[in-house]
C-alpha positions in Angstrom: -49.5 -145.8 -34.3 -51.0 -147.3 -38.0 -50.0 -150.7 -39.8 -46.4 -149.5 -40.4 -45.5 -149.2 -36.8 -42.1 -150.7 -36.2 -42.5 -151.9 -33.1 -39.1 -153.6 -32.3 -37.4 -150.1 -33.1 -39.9 -148.2 -30.7 -39.1 -150.8 -27.9 -35.1 -150.7 -28.9 -35.3 -147.0 -28.7 -36.7 -147.3 -25.2 -34.8 -149.6 -23.5 -31.5 -147.9 -24.7 -32.1 -144.5 -24.3 -34.4 -144.4 -21.9 -33.7 -147.1 -19.6 -29.9 -146.9 -20.6 -30.1 -150.7 -21.7 -27.1 -151.4 -23.5 -27.8 -155.3 -24.4 -26.0 -156.2 -27.8 -28.9 -157.0 -29.6 -31.1 -153.9 -28.9 -27.5 -151.6 -30.3 -27.6 -154.2 -33.3 -31.6 -153.2 -33.9 -30.5 -149.3 -33.9 -27.5 -149.6 -36.0 -29.3 -152.0 -38.7 -31.9 -149.4 -39.0 -29.9 -146.2 -39.1 -27.7 -147.8 -42.2 -31.0 -148.3 -44.1 -32.0 -145.2 -46.5 -35.4 -147.0 -46.6 -36.3 -146.1 -43.2 -36.6 -142.4 -43.6 -40.6 -142.5 -44.1 -40.7 -144.4 -40.7 -38.5 -141.9 -39.2 -40.9 -139.1 -40.0 -43.7 -141.5 -39.2 -42.3 -141.3 -35.8 -41.5 -138.0 -35.7 -45.4 -137.0 -36.9 -46.7 -139.3 -34.0 -47.9 -136.8 -31.4 -47.3 -140.1 -29.2 -43.8 -140.6 -30.0 -41.8 -140.4 -26.7 -39.0 -137.5 -26.7 -36.2 -140.7 -27.0 -38.0 -141.7 -30.1 -38.3 -138.3 -31.9 -34.4 -137.8 -31.0 -33.7 -141.1 -32.3 -35.8 -140.7 -35.3 -34.0 -136.9 -35.8 -30.6 -138.6 -35.3 -31.4 -141.3 -37.7 -32.3 -138.6 -40.9 -29.0 -136.8 -40.5 -27.0 -140.6 -40.5 -28.8 -141.6 -43.4 -27.9 -138.1 -45.4 -24.5 -138.5 -44.2 -23.9 -141.8 -45.5 -26.2 -141.9 -48.7 -26.0 -138.3 -49.9 -23.7 -139.8 -52.9 -26.7 -141.8 -54.3 -29.6 -139.2 -54.1 -30.3 -136.4 -56.6 -30.4 -132.6 -55.9 -34.3 -133.0 -55.9 -34.9 -136.0 -53.8 -32.1 -134.2 -51.1 -34.1 -130.9 -51.5 -37.3 -132.6 -50.7 -36.3 -134.0 -47.5 -34.9 -130.7 -46.6 -37.8 -128.6 -47.1 -39.5 -131.5 -45.2 -37.4 -130.9 -42.4 -37.9 -127.1 -42.1 -41.5 -127.3 -42.6 -41.7 -129.7 -39.5 -39.6 -127.6 -37.5 -42.1 -125.0 -38.2 -45.0 -126.8 -37.3 -43.1 -128.0 -33.8 -41.7 -124.4 -33.2 -45.1 -124.3 -30.5 -43.9 -127.5 -28.8 -40.3 -126.7 -28.7 -38.0 -129.9 -28.7 -34.0 -128.7 -28.5 -32.7 -132.3 -29.8 -35.0 -132.6 -32.7 -34.3 -129.0 -33.6 -30.7 -129.7 -33.4 -30.7 -132.5 -36.0 -32.8 -131.5 -38.4 -30.9 -128.2 -38.8 -28.1 -130.4 -39.0 -29.7 -132.4 -41.6 -30.4 -129.5 -43.6 -26.9 -128.3 -43.3 -25.6 -131.2 -44.6 -27.8 -131.4 -47.5 -27.1 -127.9 -48.6 -23.3 -128.7 -47.8 -23.0 -131.5 -50.0 -24.6 -130.0 -53.1 -23.6 -126.4 -52.6 -21.0 -126.4 -55.3 -22.7 -128.8 -57.9 -25.7 -127.2 -57.8 -25.6 -123.9 -56.9 -28.4 -122.2 -58.0 -31.2 -124.8 -56.1 -29.4 -124.7 -52.9 -29.3 -120.7 -53.2 -33.2 -120.9 -53.5 -33.0 -123.0 -50.3 -30.9 -120.7 -48.6 -33.4 -117.9 -49.8 -36.6 -119.8 -48.5 -34.8 -120.0 -45.2 -34.4 -116.0 -45.2 -37.8 -115.7 -45.4 -38.5 -117.3 -41.9 -37.1 -113.8 -40.4 -40.1 -111.7 -42.2 -42.3 -113.4 -39.9 -43.6 -114.4 -36.4 -40.9 -114.9 -33.5 -41.8 -118.7 -33.4 -40.3 -118.9 -37.3 -37.3 -116.7 -36.0 -36.4 -119.3 -33.6 -36.5 -122.1 -36.8 -34.4 -119.5 -39.1 -31.9 -119.3 -36.0 -31.5 -123.0 -35.7 -31.5 -123.5 -39.3 -28.6 -120.7 -39.6 -26.2 -121.8 -36.7 -26.2 -125.3 -38.3 -25.1 -124.1 -41.5 -22.6 -121.7 -39.8 -21.1 -125.0 -38.0 -21.5 -127.1 -41.2 -19.9 -124.7 -43.8 -17.2 -123.3 -42.0 -15.8 -126.7 -40.8 -15.7 -127.9 -44.3 -12.6 -129.6 -46.0 -13.4 -127.9 -48.9 -11.8 -124.6 -49.0 -13.9 -123.0 -52.0 -17.1 -124.0 -50.2 -15.7 -122.1 -47.1 -14.8 -119.1 -49.7 -18.2 -118.8 -50.9 -20.3 -119.3 -48.3 -18.3 -116.8 -46.5 -18.9 -114.1 -49.1 -22.5 -115.0 -49.7 -24.0 -115.8 -46.7 -21.5 -114.9 -43.4 -23.2 -111.4 -43.6 -26.2 -112.2 -43.9 -26.2 -114.9 -40.8 -24.9 -112.2 -39.2 -27.4 -109.1 -39.7 -30.4 -111.2 -39.5 -29.2 -112.3 -35.9 -28.5 -109.1 -34.9 -32.0 -108.0 -36.4 -33.2 -110.7 -34.3 -31.7 -109.6 -31.1 -32.5 -106.2 -31.4 -36.3 -107.1 -32.2 -35.9 -108.8 -29.0 -34.4 -106.6 -26.8 -38.0 -105.0 -26.1 -40.0 -108.2 -25.6 -41.8 -109.0 -22.2 -42.3 -112.6 -23.4 -39.8 -114.8 -21.0 -40.7 -117.8 -23.5 -38.5 -115.6 -26.0 -35.6 -115.4 -24.1 -34.0 -118.4 -25.7 -34.3 -116.7 -29.0 -32.5 -113.7 -28.0 -29.6 -115.8 -26.0 -29.6 -117.8 -29.6 -29.5 -114.9 -31.6 -26.4 -113.4 -29.7 -24.6 -117.0 -29.5 -24.6 -116.7 -33.5 -23.5 -113.1 -33.8 -20.4 -114.3 -31.5 -19.8 -116.9 -33.8 -19.7 -114.7 -36.5 -17.4 -111.8 -34.6 -14.6 -114.5 -34.2 -15.2 -116.0 -38.0 -15.3 -112.4 -39.4 -13.1 -111.6 -42.5 -9.8 -109.5 -41.4 -10.7 -106.6 -43.8 -14.6 -107.2 -42.4 -15.7 -106.8 -46.1 -18.9 -109.1 -44.9 -20.4 -106.4 -42.6 -20.5 -103.6 -45.1 -21.6 -105.9 -48.1 -24.8 -107.5 -46.5 -28.3 -106.6 -48.2 -29.4 -106.8 -44.7 -27.5 -103.9 -43.0 -31.0 -102.4 -43.2 -32.5 -104.5 -40.8 -30.0 -103.6 -38.3 -30.9 -100.0 -39.0 -27.4 -98.8 -38.8 -24.8 -97.5 -41.2 -22.0 -100.2 -41.3 -19.2 -97.8 -41.9 -16.0 -99.7 -41.8 -15.3 -100.4 -38.2 -17.7 -98.4 -36.7 -20.4 -101.2 -36.0 -18.1 -102.3 -33.2 -18.9 -99.4 -31.4 -22.6 -99.8 -31.7 -22.1 -103.7 -30.4 -20.5 -102.7 -27.8 -22.9 -100.8 -26.4 -26.1 -102.4 -27.4 -24.4 -105.6 -25.9 -24.1 -104.2 -22.9 -27.4 -102.5 -23.1 -28.6 -106.2 -23.6 -26.8 -107.6 -20.6 -28.0 -104.6 -18.1 -31.8 -105.4 -19.8 -31.6 -109.4 -19.3 -28.3 -110.1 -17.8 -27.8 -113.0 -20.2 -24.3 -113.6 -20.2 -24.1 -114.2 -23.7 -24.2 -110.6 -24.4 -20.9 -110.3 -22.6 -19.2 -113.1 -24.8 -19.8 -111.0 -27.6 -18.0 -107.8 -26.1 -15.6 -110.9 -24.9 -15.1 -112.2 -28.7 -14.6 -108.2 -29.9 -11.6 -108.2 -27.6 -10.2 -111.3 -28.7 -10.2 -110.1 -32.3 -9.7 -106.8 -32.1 -6.1 -106.8 -33.4 -6.9 -105.6 -36.6 -8.4 -102.2 -35.1 -5.1 -101.0 -34.5 -5.0 -98.3 -37.4 -6.6 -94.7 -37.8 -10.0 -94.3 -37.6 -11.8 -93.3 -41.0 -15.0 -93.2 -42.6 -15.8 -94.0 -46.3 -15.3 -91.7 -48.7 -18.1 -89.9 -50.2 -20.2 -90.9 -47.4 -20.7 -89.0 -44.2 -20.4 -90.7 -40.8 -23.3 -90.3 -38.9 -24.6 -93.0 -35.9 -27.3 -92.3 -33.5 -25.3 -93.3 -30.5 -24.4 -91.7 -26.8 -20.8 -91.7 -27.4 -19.0 -88.5 -29.0 -18.7 -88.5 -32.8 -16.0 -85.6 -32.7 -14.1 -88.0 -30.9 -14.2 -90.8 -33.5 -13.6 -88.5 -36.3 -10.5 -87.4 -35.0 -7.8 -88.9 -37.1 -5.1 -89.2 -33.8 -7.4 -92.0 -32.0 -7.6 -95.3 -33.3 -10.8 -98.0 -33.0 -8.9 -99.4 -30.2 -8.6 -96.0 -27.9 -12.6 -95.5 -28.5 -13.4 -99.3 -27.8 -11.5 -99.2 -24.6 -12.7 -96.6 -23.2 -16.5 -97.3 -24.2 -15.8 -100.7 -22.3 -14.2 -99.1 -19.6 -17.2 -97.4 -18.9 -19.8 -100.0 -19.3 -17.5 -102.6 -17.2 -17.5 -99.4 -14.7 -21.3 -99.5 -14.9 -21.7 -103.1 -14.7 -19.9 -103.2 -11.7 -21.1 -100.4 -9.6 -24.7 -101.4 -10.4 -24.0 -105.3 -9.7 -25.5 -106.5 -12.5 -25.0 -110.2 -12.4 -22.0 -110.5 -10.2 -23.8 -113.7 -8.3 -23.1 -115.4 -11.8 -19.6 -117.4 -11.7 -19.8 -116.9 -15.7 -20.6 -113.5 -15.5 -17.8 -112.6 -13.2 -15.4 -115.1 -15.5 -16.3 -113.2 -18.7 -15.8 -109.6 -17.3 -12.6 -110.9 -15.8 -11.4 -112.2 -19.4 -12.8 -108.7 -20.8 -10.3 -106.6 -18.5 -7.5 -108.6 -19.4 -7.9 -108.1 -23.0 -8.3 -104.6 -23.3 -5.3 -104.4 -21.0 -3.2 -106.1 -23.4 -3.9 -103.2 -25.9 -3.4 -100.5 -23.5 -0.7 -98.1 -23.6 -0.1 -94.6 -22.0 -1.9 -92.6 -24.6 -4.9 -95.5 -24.7 -5.0 -95.0 -20.6 -4.9 -91.0 -21.2 -7.9 -91.4 -23.1 -10.2 -93.4 -20.8 -12.8 -91.0 -19.0 -12.5 -90.7 -15.0 -9.6 -93.3 -15.7 -9.3 -93.0 -11.9 -12.7 -93.5 -10.9 -12.7 -96.6 -13.1 -9.2 -97.6 -11.3 -11.0 -97.1 -7.6 -13.8 -99.4 -8.3 -12.1 -102.3 -10.3 -9.4 -102.0 -7.0 -12.8 -102.6 -4.5 -13.7 -105.5 -7.0 -10.6 -106.8 -6.9 -10.5 -106.9 -3.2 -14.0 -108.3 -2.9 -12.9 -111.3 -5.1 -9.7 -111.7 -3.4 -11.9 -111.8 0.2 -14.2 -114.0 -1.1 -14.7 -117.7 -0.7 -17.5 -118.0 -3.2 -15.7 -117.7 -6.7 -13.4 -119.6 -8.4 -9.5 -118.6 -8.1 -9.1 -118.9 -12.3 -11.4 -115.7 -12.0 -9.7 -114.4 -9.5 -6.7 -114.5 -11.8 -8.0 -113.2 -14.5 -8.8 -109.8 -13.0 -5.0 -110.1 -11.1 -3.6 -110.5 -15.0 -5.3 -107.2 -15.6 -3.3 -105.0 -13.3 -0.2 -106.9 -13.9 -0.9 -105.9 -18.3 -1.6 -102.4 -17.0 2.1 -101.8 -15.2 3.3 -103.1 -18.2 1.6 -100.7 -20.4 3.3 -98.0 -18.3 6.3 -99.5 -17.4 8.5 -97.2 -19.9 6.6 -93.9 -19.1 8.2 -91.6 -16.7 7.2 -92.2 -12.8 5.7 -88.9 -12.5 2.9 -89.1 -14.7 -0.5 -89.6 -13.4 -1.6 -92.9 -14.1 1.5 -94.4 -12.4 1.3 -92.1 -9.7 -2.2 -93.6 -9.1 -1.1 -97.7 -9.4 1.7 -96.8 -7.2 -1.1 -96.0 -4.5 -3.4 -98.6 -5.1 -1.2 -101.3 -5.6 -0.2 -102.5 -2.1 -3.4 -103.3 -1.0 -4.3 -105.4 -3.8 -0.3 -107.2 -3.8 -0.9 -107.8 -0.2 -4.5 -109.1 -0.3 -3.5 -111.2 -3.5 -0.7 -112.9 -1.4 -2.9 -113.3 1.5 -5.5 -115.5 -1.1 -2.7 -117.7 -2.1 -1.1 -118.4 1.5 -5.1 -119.3 2.3 -5.1 -121.1 -0.6 -2.3 -123.6 -0.4 -3.6 -124.7 2.9 -6.3 -126.3 1.5 -5.0 -130.3 1.0 -4.8 -131.5 -2.2 -5.5 -135.3 -3.7 -1.5 -135.2 -4.5 1.5 -133.8 -3.0 -0.2 -130.0 -3.4 -3.5 -128.9 -4.3 -4.7 -128.0 -8.0 -3.8 -123.8 -7.4 -0.2 -124.5 -6.8 1.8 -127.5 -7.1 5.3 -126.8 -5.3 6.9 -130.2 -6.6 6.7 -129.0 -10.5 10.3 -127.7 -10.4 9.2 -124.0 -11.8 8.0 -120.9 -10.5 4.1 -120.8 -10.4 2.4 -118.8 -13.0 0.3 -117.3 -10.0 3.4 -115.8 -8.6 4.8 -114.0 -11.4 1.8 -111.3 -11.3 3.6 -110.3 -8.2 6.4 -108.9 -9.6 4.2 -106.3 -11.8 2.8 -104.9 -8.4 6.7 -104.6 -7.4 7.6 -102.4 -10.3 4.5 -100.1 -9.2 5.6 -99.6 -5.5 9.2 -101.6 -5.0 9.9 -99.8 -1.8 7.0 -100.7 0.6 6.0 -104.1 -1.2 9.4 -105.4 -1.0 9.8 -104.3 2.3 6.5 -106.3 3.4 7.2 -109.4 1.9 10.6 -109.5 3.2 9.1 -108.9 6.8 6.7 -111.9 5.5 9.4 -114.4 4.6 10.9 -114.1 7.9 7.9 -114.0 10.1 6.9 -117.3 8.1 10.3 -118.8 9.0 10.1 -118.2 12.4 6.7 -119.6 12.5 7.7 -122.9 11.1 10.8 -123.2 13.2 8.7 -122.5 16.4 6.4 -125.0 15.4 9.4 -127.6 14.6 10.8 -126.9 18.2 7.7 -128.0 20.0 7.8 -131.0 18.1 9.5 -134.6 19.0 11.4 -136.2 15.9 9.0 -139.0 16.9 5.9 -137.3 16.5 6.5 -135.6 13.3 5.5 -136.6 10.1 4.0 -135.2 6.5 0.7 -135.3 7.9 0.5 -132.9 10.4 -1.4 -130.4 9.1 0.0 -127.4 10.8 3.4 -128.2 9.5 2.3 -129.0 6.2 0.2 -125.6 5.8 3.2 -123.6 7.3 5.5 -125.1 4.8 3.7 -124.3 1.7 2.9 -120.7 2.8 6.8 -120.4 3.0 7.3 -122.1 -0.3 4.7 -119.2 -1.6 7.2 -116.8 0.1 10.6 -118.4 -1.5 9.0 -118.2 -4.8 7.9 -114.7 -4.4 11.9 -114.2 -3.4 12.7 -115.9 -6.8 10.5 -113.4 -8.1 11.5 -110.4 -6.8 15.6 -111.3 -7.6 14.1 -112.1 -11.8 13.3 -108.3 -11.7 16.9 -106.9 -11.9 18.2 -107.2 -15.2 20.0 -104.0 -15.9 22.6 -104.4 -13.2 22.5 -100.7 -12.1 23.5 -99.6 -8.9 21.0 -96.7 -8.3 18.1 -98.7 -9.9 15.5 -98.8 -6.5 14.6 -102.8 -7.0 18.0 -103.5 -6.4 18.7 -102.7 -3.1 16.3 -105.4 -1.7 18.0 -108.4 -3.7 21.0 -108.9 -1.2 18.3 -109.1 1.5 16.7 -111.9 -0.3 19.5 -113.6 -1.7 20.9 -113.6 1.9 17.2 -114.7 3.0 17.6 -117.8 0.8 21.1 -118.7 1.8 20.7 -118.7 5.2 17.3 -121.1 4.7 19.6 -122.8 2.9 21.8 -123.5 6.1 18.8 -123.9 8.1 17.2 -126.5 6.4 20.4 -128.6 6.3 20.2 -128.6 10.1 16.2 -129.6 9.7 17.1 -132.4 7.5 19.8 -133.8 9.6 17.2 -134.2 12.4 14.6 -135.5 10.4 12.4 -133.0 9.4 12.1 -133.3 5.9 10.2 -130.6 3.8 10.4 -131.6 0.3 8.1 -128.4 -0.9 11.0 -126.4 0.5 13.6 -128.2 -0.9 12.1 -128.2 -4.1 12.0 -124.0 -3.9 15.3 -124.1 -3.0 16.5 -126.1 -5.9 14.8 -123.6 -8.0 16.5 -120.9 -6.9 19.9 -122.2 -7.3 18.7 -122.9 -11.0 17.4 -119.8 -11.8 20.5 -117.7 -10.1 23.3 -119.8 -11.0 24.0 -117.6 -13.7 23.3 -114.4 -12.0 25.8 -115.3 -9.5 28.1 -117.2 -11.7 27.8 -114.9 -15.3 30.0 -114.8 -18.1 28.6 -111.8 -19.2 29.9 -108.1 -18.7 26.7 -107.0 -17.4 26.0 -110.2 -15.5 29.3 -109.9 -14.0 29.3 -106.4 -12.8 25.7 -107.5 -11.2 27.8 -110.4 -9.6 30.4 -108.2 -8.1 27.7 -106.0 -6.4 25.9 -108.8 -5.2 28.4 -110.8 -4.2 30.1 -107.8 -2.5 26.5 -107.2 -0.7 26.2 -110.5 0.4 29.5 -110.4 2.3 28.4 -107.2 3.9 25.4 -109.5 5.2 27.9 -112.1 6.3 26.2 -114.8 3.9 28.7 -115.7 1.4 32.0 -113.9 1.4 33.4 -115.0 -2.0 32.9 -116.0 -5.7 34.6 -119.6 -4.7 32.7 -119.8 -1.2 29.3 -119.3 -3.4 30.5 -122.1 -6.3 31.4 -125.0 -3.2 28.5 -123.7 -0.6 25.9 -124.6 -3.7 27.6 -127.5 -4.4 27.6 -129.1 -0.9 24.2 -127.8 -0.1 23.0 -129.8 -3.4 24.5 -132.7 -1.9 22.5 -132.4 0.9 19.6 -133.4 -1.2 21.0 -136.4 -2.7 21.6 -137.4 1.1 18.4 -137.0 3.0 15.7 -137.1 0.1 16.7 -140.2 -1.3 13.0 -141.3 -1.6 11.9 -138.4 -3.6 12.6 -139.0 -7.3 11.9 -135.5 -8.5 14.1 -133.6 -6.1 17.1 -136.3 -6.9 16.9 -135.9 -10.8 16.4 -132.0 -10.4 19.5 -131.8 -8.1 21.6 -134.3 -11.1 20.5 -132.2 -13.7 21.5 -128.8 -12.0 25.1 -130.1 -11.2 25.3 -131.9 -15.0 24.1 -129.0 -16.6 26.4 -126.3 -14.9 30.2 -125.8 -14.9 30.4 -123.2 -12.3 29.3 -125.0 -9.2 32.6 -127.3 -8.2 33.3 -128.5 -5.0 36.2 -127.7 -2.9 39.2 -130.7 -2.8 37.7 -131.4 0.4 34.6 -131.9 -0.5 35.0 -133.8 -3.2 37.4 -136.4 -1.2 34.8 -136.5 1.3 32.2 -137.4 -1.6 34.6 -139.9 -3.1 35.1 -141.6 0.9 33.9 -145.3 1.2 30.6 -144.3 3.0 29.4 -142.9 0.0 27.0 -145.7 -0.9 25.6 -145.0 3.1 25.7 -141.5 2.8 23.9 -141.3 -0.3 21.4 -144.0 -0.4 19.7 -143.7 -3.7 23.1 -145.1 -5.1 21.9 -148.6 -3.7 18.6 -148.3 -5.4 17.9 -150.3 -8.4 14.9 -148.4 -9.3 17.5 -145.2 -9.4 19.9 -146.8 -11.6 20.1 -143.9 -14.1 20.3 -141.2 -11.2 23.4 -143.4 -10.4 25.1 -143.4 -13.8 23.8 -139.7 -14.0 25.7 -138.9 -10.4 29.1 -140.9 -11.6 29.3 -139.1 -15.1 29.1 -135.4 -12.8 31.9 -136.6 -10.8 33.9 -137.9 -13.7 33.2 -134.4 -15.6 34.1 -132.1 -12.2 37.8 -134.4 -12.7 38.1 -133.2 -15.8 36.9 -129.3 -15.5 38.3 -128.6 -12.0 42.2 -128.6 -11.6 42.0 -128.5 -8.1 40.7 -132.3 -8.1 43.3 -134.7 -8.3 42.9 -137.1 -11.7 43.6 -140.2 -9.3 40.0 -140.1 -8.0 39.6 -141.5 -11.7 40.1 -144.8 -10.4 38.1 -144.5 -7.3 34.9 -143.5 -9.3 35.2 -146.5 -11.8 35.9 -148.8 -8.7 32.4 -147.8 -7.2 30.7 -147.8 -10.6 31.6 -151.3 -11.7 32.3 -152.9 -8.2 
């Protein structure tokens, strides 16, 4: 270093950034240095010195950004642009010795300066903008500098608090950023230099940002003076058909996940494509791509139709060729792409997919592989499951004999049972709290991972419902056998086998709730209704069995919560006031009577009430169960006790039978319970009003 060497600064930087020293003295030195604009030459000196450490270079570049942010109002445009031009020249000299952190900071410095003077000194800023554009006429090293600068400009301007600046920048520059980034990606497609791979990734990431930020009418794609760099006619929406093919080709060659991310962004912003495909007036449609142009000209087709067909074919090729499928991010992105396009599918778009049957077969094998493999994130598996769910929804209102529905009906049982098996295996993994991260059965709601099973049932209700019901019975029997083999003294929550079986039975219980939720029409001949009484009957019998388990000291809080959830979900179905629900209730009660589960409306009312009191009696250590139970009783007017049940409830032993009544921490629940009792007295003419005095005595004494 020469005589200007800021020794104390270099030492402080190395101590803080290299050695992790958080001494307040060093931190104060650095803070004071970054708050003084006179230190700009010192920062430039540190950056120019080849002996400076990476930490010092990072600190110096970061300091320049902070000084610019704090002192730009005191600078004139000439001084500011001089610093901006210095940063660009420095990056060009550094391009052969890549330092990502320094590139990011100095690119940000340039963006901060241009953003501040963009409105007041627009012509000077546009000249600086032009010097950045010229970088793309030179070598790949200069392209990398240009991409960093464009990326910082994009992020800085489009997050501005000044709407006018955002509007001007979007109209004048956004299309150029997109076009230049794409031109770099296209030039790098045939590169054989591995050191330039990061340039391709940078260009793809910037393209992805532009796709997400595009104007709704996509004017900026067709207005760019740099469209010639892409050697493609930007006729309205047609650029995206070329982009999809290009991105898949890049992914196939380099296996860069950023290419798939661009396709994902296209599918996420594809709502504006739901319009007839048109070419610009007086300009012939032409393209050098391999897809059939005659199909694109067909005004009966929409961009979405052609895009879905194109993406399906490309995804099919990626999966069959196993390109990048060992990478979790790649699988995640592919799954999200499939889920997104399924959202926009309908019978017409599905019919336009070439080789739809083969596409489905390959996805079935891929889904089964993902479900049976332990090496992939469950979230990624769930995105694939959502694809199948959305596909069923897309075809739900079409006739049962259409070819796509027949294909789905044939493959749905295999995927559904594999998915259920995956859930059953997943919930046996112990978690840090009551349950693991996949399904928390104590959340008092049906898990999001259970709901897609409804869609599989809709594809093939007869076969799938029968197998699910068999699974319910077998899992309950398995749990009962394990309970019978245990003595009460040896039972505890820590018994792994019992805990695993409880969770697995809960999976089936939530599935049973979903099965019943499918029915909304009340049509007697609906093929989906005939299994409802079986599932209802099973849940009622399980409620009775769980009372026996609890009385013997075997407490299963997760099963109890699933029971409460079932009661909460279907009390309106059972006791509904609407004519449609009344019709369903009558059918259901008749079927439950035939199965000897519940013989009448009144018996169902009192059974549910008595069963809820069992929860209050035995699960006094579980606040969420107590609160959920009391909420059901308080908010429902149809779950009522018999006169005998109510009298027993107000017996002098109530405090002993309901332990939570004596707990000070449950005082709010106690008040809620007495409110329920008072409510019952005033609403139920069968209950003697004299019980009100007893309630008041219990509450106040």
